[in-house]
Backbone bond lengths (Angstrom), bond angles and torsions (degrees), N, CA, C in turn:
res aa  C-N    CA-C-N  psi(-1)  N-CA   C-N-CA  omega(-1)  CA-C   N-CA-C  phi
1 M - - - 1.447 - - 1.528 110.34 -
2 G 1.315 117.03 -34.39 1.460 120.66 -179.32 1.515 112.70 -56.18
3 E 1.338 115.88 -41.56 1.464 119.61 178.88 1.525 111.36 -64.66
4 R 1.331 116.16 -36.50 1.471 119.44 179.75 1.531 110.93 -70.38
5 I 1.310 116.88 -38.11 1.472 119.79 177.00 1.521 109.95 -64.86
6 Q 1.323 116.02 -42.03 1.466 119.51 177.39 1.524 110.58 -62.28
7 K 1.331 117.09 -39.85 1.467 120.62 179.27 1.525 111.01 -61.87
8 I 1.329 117.29 -43.00 1.465 120.79 178.32 1.527 109.25 -57.36
9 R 1.310 115.76 -49.58 1.465 120.93 -178.36 1.523 110.38 -59.49
10 Q 1.319 116.90 -43.18 1.466 120.84 -178.03 1.522 112.36 -70.46
11 V 1.336 117.39 -37.58 1.470 120.75 178.27 1.524 110.17 -59.15
12 F 1.320 116.45 -38.21 1.461 120.62 -179.78 1.521 112.90 -88.96
13 G 1.337 117.58 -1.60 1.458 121.45 177.15 1.516 113.52 67.32
14 L 1.327 116.78 36.75 1.460 121.13 -176.21 1.518 112.01 -101.34
15 S 1.303 115.59 146.94 1.463 120.16 168.66 1.525 106.97 -74.88
16 Q 1.327 116.56 166.03 1.465 118.51 176.29 1.520 110.69 -61.60
17 E 1.321 117.21 -36.20 1.462 120.70 179.76 1.529 111.26 -64.70
18 Q 1.326 116.82 -43.76 1.462 120.77 179.30 1.526 110.84 -64.32
19 F 1.324 115.52 -44.84 1.462 119.83 179.41 1.525 110.54 -61.77
20 A 1.327 116.64 -45.53 1.466 121.90 -179.51 1.522 110.94 -60.28
21 Y 1.324 116.11 -44.71 1.462 120.12 -179.84 1.518 110.64 -62.01
22 G 1.326 116.50 -40.56 1.460 120.90 -178.87 1.515 113.52 -63.81
23 I 1.337 117.07 -31.69 1.468 119.38 -179.40 1.533 111.55 -102.48
24 K 1.326 115.75 9.22 1.467 122.92 173.06 1.530 113.59 63.92
25 V 1.349 115.43 45.26 1.463 121.02 172.89 1.521 107.87 -132.45
26 S 1.315 117.45 168.32 1.460 120.49 177.09 1.526 109.75 -73.51
27 A 1.324 116.43 158.97 1.461 121.00 178.06 1.527 110.22 -61.81
28 A 1.333 117.05 -37.54 1.469 120.86 179.24 1.533 110.63 -64.27
29 E 1.332 116.22 -39.59 1.466 119.80 179.40 1.524 110.56 -66.54
30 A 1.323 117.12 -43.74 1.470 120.64 178.28 1.525 110.43 -62.15
31 A 1.327 116.40 -40.12 1.468 120.47 178.73 1.526 110.67 -63.28
32 S 1.323 116.93 -36.94 1.469 119.84 179.73 1.524 111.22 -67.38
33 Y 1.322 117.38 -30.00 1.463 120.55 175.47 1.525 109.98 -69.39
34 E 1.337 116.41 -43.12 1.461 121.44 -178.30 1.517 112.65 -65.59
35 T 1.310 116.64 -39.98 1.465 119.97 -178.30 1.524 112.01 -77.68
36 G 1.317 117.36 -12.04 1.449 120.84 -178.20 1.513 113.18 85.11
37 E 1.331 116.06 6.47 1.463 120.48 177.78 1.527 110.27 -56.97
38 C 1.337 115.66 -39.11 1.458 120.14 174.36 1.524 108.54 -152.37
39 D 1.311 115.53 153.85 1.461 120.68 176.58 1.520 108.94 -88.00
40 P 1.316 116.61 144.94 1.468 118.60 178.09 1.516 111.02 -66.81
41 P 1.328 117.14 147.85 1.466 119.08 174.60 1.530 110.02 -65.93
42 R 1.301 116.18 160.24 1.466 122.55 -177.29 1.528 111.65 -51.86
43 E 1.328 117.60 -41.61 1.474 121.45 -179.42 1.527 111.07 -58.84
44 I 1.310 117.46 -42.15 1.472 121.52 179.92 1.525 109.49 -69.78
45 M 1.322 117.38 -40.99 1.465 120.23 178.15 1.529 110.55 -59.99
46 E 1.315 116.53 -43.19 1.465 120.51 178.66 1.524 110.51 -63.35
47 R 1.321 116.91 -38.78 1.468 121.23 179.42 1.527 110.20 -64.85
48 V 1.341 117.11 -44.61 1.469 121.27 178.28 1.526 109.40 -58.69
49 C 1.317 116.15 -46.30 1.468 120.22 -178.70 1.520 111.67 -63.40
50 M 1.311 116.77 -42.35 1.452 121.31 -178.46 1.535 111.01 -66.04
51 I 1.305 116.77 -48.22 1.461 120.44 -174.33 1.524 112.03 -69.91
52 Y 1.324 116.88 -41.50 1.458 120.18 -173.64 1.524 113.62 -101.85
53 G 1.335 118.27 3.04 1.460 120.87 177.29 1.519 113.22 69.80
54 I 1.325 116.66 34.21 1.462 122.64 -176.79 1.531 109.78 -94.46
55 R 1.311 116.48 140.97 1.466 120.86 175.11 1.529 109.06 -74.40
56 E 1.332 116.07 130.93 1.466 120.20 -179.78 1.525 111.68 -59.13
57 N 1.325 117.15 -39.88 1.458 119.92 -179.94 1.527 111.20 -60.48
58 W 1.333 116.41 -40.78 1.464 119.46 178.45 1.524 110.14 -64.48
59 L 1.318 117.16 -44.25 1.463 120.03 -179.88 1.528 110.80 -63.56
60 D 1.321 116.98 -40.80 1.474 121.60 179.63 1.525 112.76 -67.89
61 T 1.340 115.88 -47.72 1.470 119.77 -167.84 1.518 114.91 -118.78
62 G 1.324 117.00 -18.84 1.460 119.80 -176.56 1.523 112.98 84.36
63 T 1.327 117.44 5.03 1.460 119.93 -179.15 1.525 110.60 -101.23
64 G 1.315 114.82 153.40 1.458 120.40 179.02 1.518 111.80 82.74
65 R 1.319 114.28 -168.73 1.467 120.69 -179.45 1.525 110.28 -77.33
66 M 1.306 115.02 147.33 1.463 120.86 -179.62 1.527 111.26 -72.54
67 F 1.332 116.51 -47.60 1.456 120.53 -173.53 1.520 111.71 -95.38
68 F 1.321 114.53 140.32 1.455 122.01 179.93 1.508 111.63 -75.56
69 Q 1.320 115.99 -44.53 1.457 120.39 -175.84 1.513 109.72 -112.77
70 E 1.303 114.99 172.67 1.459 121.53 179.92 1.519 110.95 -61.10
71 A 1.321 115.28 161.69 1.464 121.01 -178.75 1.524 111.53 -57.22
72 D 1.340 117.45 -35.15 1.464 119.29 179.75 1.519 110.98 -59.80
73 N 1.326 116.86 -40.40 1.451 120.42 179.92 1.523 110.94 -69.41
74 K 1.332 116.85 -36.21 1.463 120.93 175.54 1.535 109.31 -61.90
75 N 1.322 115.70 -43.73 1.459 119.62 179.86 1.521 111.62 -66.00
76 L 1.327 117.04 -33.96 1.457 120.83 176.58 1.528 109.78 -62.64
77 R 1.337 117.12 -45.61 1.467 119.87 177.19 1.519 110.26 -58.10
78 W 1.328 115.74 -45.11 1.466 120.46 -179.25 1.524 110.03 -59.89
79 F 1.334 116.37 -45.76 1.457 121.20 179.69 1.521 110.82 -58.38
80 M 1.314 116.49 -41.27 1.456 119.65 -175.83 1.524 112.96 -78.38
81 L 1.322 117.88 -24.27 1.465 119.80 -176.31 1.527 113.88 -83.69
82 W 1.309 118.67 -27.43 1.466 120.03 -170.69 1.513 111.23 -125.31
83 D 1.309 115.09 138.06 1.458 119.00 176.61 1.533 108.73 -85.56
84 P 1.329 119.09 171.91 1.469 121.45 -175.71 1.528 114.24 -60.10
85 D 1.314 117.99 -23.35 1.461 120.68 179.27 1.525 112.29 -84.99
86 G 1.333 117.51 1.49 1.460 121.20 178.44 1.515 113.78 81.35
87 K 1.314 117.10 12.49 1.461 120.58 179.09 1.529 109.05 -95.98
88 H 1.283 115.25 147.95 1.470 120.99 -179.63 1.523 109.45 -70.21
89 D 1.308 115.74 137.66 1.457 120.91 -179.58 1.524 109.17 -117.59
90 P 1.348 118.24 103.15 1.476 121.01 -177.67 1.521 113.71 -58.55
91 E 1.326 117.90 -29.33 1.461 119.19 178.10 1.517 110.95 -66.70
92 R 1.313 116.67 -35.82 1.459 119.46 176.81 1.524 110.21 -71.06
93 L 1.325 118.01 -35.44 1.458 120.89 176.48 1.526 109.59 -61.03
94 W 1.304 117.22 -39.58 1.464 121.08 176.93 1.524 109.65 -57.92
95 L 1.324 116.60 -43.09 1.457 120.68 179.53 1.527 110.71 -64.05
96 V 1.326 117.37 -41.45 1.462 120.62 177.19 1.524 109.83 -59.27
97 D 1.329 115.88 -45.27 1.468 120.00 178.79 1.525 110.84 -56.56
98 K 1.316 117.55 -37.42 1.458 121.34 -176.31 1.527 112.76 -74.78
99 I 1.342 118.39 -31.47 1.466 119.18 -175.48 1.519 114.01 -92.78
100 V 1.321 118.14 -4.28 1.459 120.00 -177.71 1.520 112.04 -53.75
101 G 1.308 117.46 -37.24 1.449 120.63 -178.48 1.517 114.74 -83.47
102 F 1.323 118.82 1.16 1.456 121.48 -178.63 1.526 110.97 -66.11
103 S 1.307 115.72 152.86 1.459 121.04 174.14 1.529 108.69 -70.96
104 D 1.340 115.82 164.18 1.462 120.00 178.20 1.524 111.54 -58.70
105 L 1.330 117.09 -34.47 1.457 121.05 179.62 1.529 110.71 -62.83
106 K 1.327 117.11 -45.49 1.455 120.23 179.62 1.527 111.02 -66.81
107 V 1.329 117.06 -38.74 1.463 120.39 178.49 1.526 109.79 -65.38
108 A 1.324 117.08 -40.49 1.464 120.51 178.17 1.530 110.47 -62.38
109 L 1.315 116.88 -40.09 1.463 121.04 177.24 1.529 110.50 -62.03
110 L 1.323 116.78 -45.12 1.466 120.31 177.87 1.525 111.27 -63.13
111 A 1.322 116.92 -37.36 1.468 120.67 177.82 1.522 110.07 -62.36
112 D 1.345 117.08 -41.64 1.459 121.00 178.21 1.533 110.76 -62.88
113 I 1.322 115.92 -41.38 1.468 120.62 178.04 1.530 110.24 -64.02
114 A 1.332 116.57 -45.08 1.467 120.53 179.65 1.523 111.00 -62.03
115 A 1.340 117.10 -41.39 1.457 120.35 179.40 1.520 111.55 -63.39
116 A 1.328 116.30 -36.40 1.458 120.42 179.91 1.534 111.77 -69.94
117 L 1.327 116.29 -26.56 1.462 120.27 -179.44 1.517 113.62 -81.28
118 V 1.306 117.13 -21.93 1.474 121.19 -175.19 1.489 111.01 -84.05
């Protein structure tokens, strides 16, 4: 699992500190997940999947596709999580938390809006 967590972080171009902040754990705790020292608890795994659009099965076992939704939706999450200076924005994380349950149609609409803003 550590290798898969590291892959998620690298795909998004995050430092361990940025990744840790995004999933609401300490940098040391996130590092322990990456090194395989310990596996994240289910709550943290669910948070990683929700924030980064990762399939739980892939995170658990490494099988299947990595991302749950299309790349556009992944990019929408990225847009909402980070400000232009590369710093984490908790207000945007709140918004991500709120749209997780949206239908694909609503997410696609938000992606179109985000693309128009960039």
